[in-house]
N, C-alpha and C positions, 0 to 999 in steps of 0.2 A: 416648439418646435425645443426653448430650452430644456422641457422636460426629458426627452427623447435624450439630451445630451446629457444631463445627469443621471439616467438610468445606464449609458455608457460607460460613465466612470466610475458609478458603481459596482459593475459588471465587473470592471478592470483591476478593481482591490478587491475582490471577493475570490477566494479561493477554493478549490476543491480536493480536500485532500483524503485519499480512498489507503488502500491495503493496512488498514488500524489494527496492530494487534487489538484480539478483545479484552484484554488487562490494561489497555492505556484507559484512562479517565477522563473525563472534560477538565479536570483541572490541570493533571498532565499535559493535556494537550494544547491548555492557554498556556501556561508556562513554557513549554516548547516553542510555541510560533510568537510569544511578548516581545522577545530581545529582538525582532526585528521591525517594530514599530507600534504604533498603539490600536489595538482591538478594540473595533467598535462594537461588532457583535458574533457571535459565534453560533452554529447549528450543528448540535452532535446528535445523529440520528442512530432512535433504537426503533427495536422493532414495536410494532404496537399491537399488533394481533399474532396469535397463532402459538407453537410449544415455543418460540423465543421471545416472548411477548417478555420486555423488560431487558433485553439485552442488547448490546451496543450492534450495529448495523455493520461497523468496519469503516465507516467513512463519517467524514464531516464538512462544513463551510465554514472560512474564518474571513471574518469583512476586515480589511485594514481601513484607516484613515485615509491613505491616499495609494495612487496604483504604483508609484515607486517602491513603499515599502512592500507591498502583496508582491510584486516583483523579486524583489531581493528575498523575501523568507523562500520563495518559490528556487529560487535559483540555492539556495544555499542548504532546502530541507527537501528536495525532489530526489529520490534514490537514497536518501541517509538513512541507514538501521537502525531502526526502532523496534527493540524486542526480537531481534531477529529478522526483520520483515523489511524490504525498503519500502519509503513511505512514496505515495503517488501522489505529487503536488501541482496543481494545474489551475491555472485563472479559470474562474468558475464558467467564463464563457466561452472558453477553448473547450469545456467539459460538455456542454451543449454541444456543440458544433463536431464533436467526436460521436458523441451519440447519434447524433443524425444520420453521420454519415458511415456509423458502421451496425444501421438497423436492416440493412440489408443482408442476410445472414452468408451470401457467397462471399464480403469482402474478403473479411479476415480471413475465416476458414481454406479456401481455396490458396492463397498465396503459401502458408504455410505447408501445407499440403506437397502441396506439387514439389519444393525444395526439398521435401524430407524424401520424398520419392524418387527424385532425380539422381540421390548419391547413395547407391547401394552397400556401398564404404563404408556409410556413414553409420549406416544402420548396424550393421557389423560391429564396426567399433562401440556404438552404443550398449548393444545385448554382453559386449566382451566386458566394458565399464560396470554394468552391472552385474555381472556374475563374479568380477573380482571385487566389488563390495558386497556382495553375499557372503563371500569364503571369506574376506576378513571377518564381518558380522561374526560369521560361525566359528571363525579361531578365538574372538574373542570369548565368545561364550564358553568355549571348552577351557577357556586358562580359570574359568573357574569365579569370574566375574567378583572382582574383591567388591563384598558390600560397602566397606568402608568407602572406596572410589566413587562409588552409584551414589551413596548418600551427600556426598560433596556436589557432583554435578547436579542432583536436584535441587539443591539449597542455592544455586545460583538462576535467579531466576528474574525476569521482568518488576517484579513488584519491588525493588531494593531500592 
């Protein structure tokens, strides 16, 4: 029975980190999470075959020394914007539970669909917003898009 107990503890100190920008390196990930405790191990997942072979998959697992450290990291890092994308940080044990729950294709799809269909005014509002964004983009393009400004925006990247 003792073996099972240590497995549970291990699961509770292991974090799933998802929605990683592809520019985030293994070293950067460790650096981001090391302030919260001692990292015992880390699995950074890569595509092993196919056209994306060698590219990061966009998620990783980090194993902390204690479940308290893992909990702290989860609280501080979940939803944090890194390279413009909010991180998804969960206990690895929660990840497996959620995968099992979402295996039925109807579980997620239907609930979001019905809420959208229920409010036709929301739909109109959304297309109006999209039209406004398109108009704004068009206006910006017509201003002649100052090339100097463009360069500056490009140089502000995640790599710095």
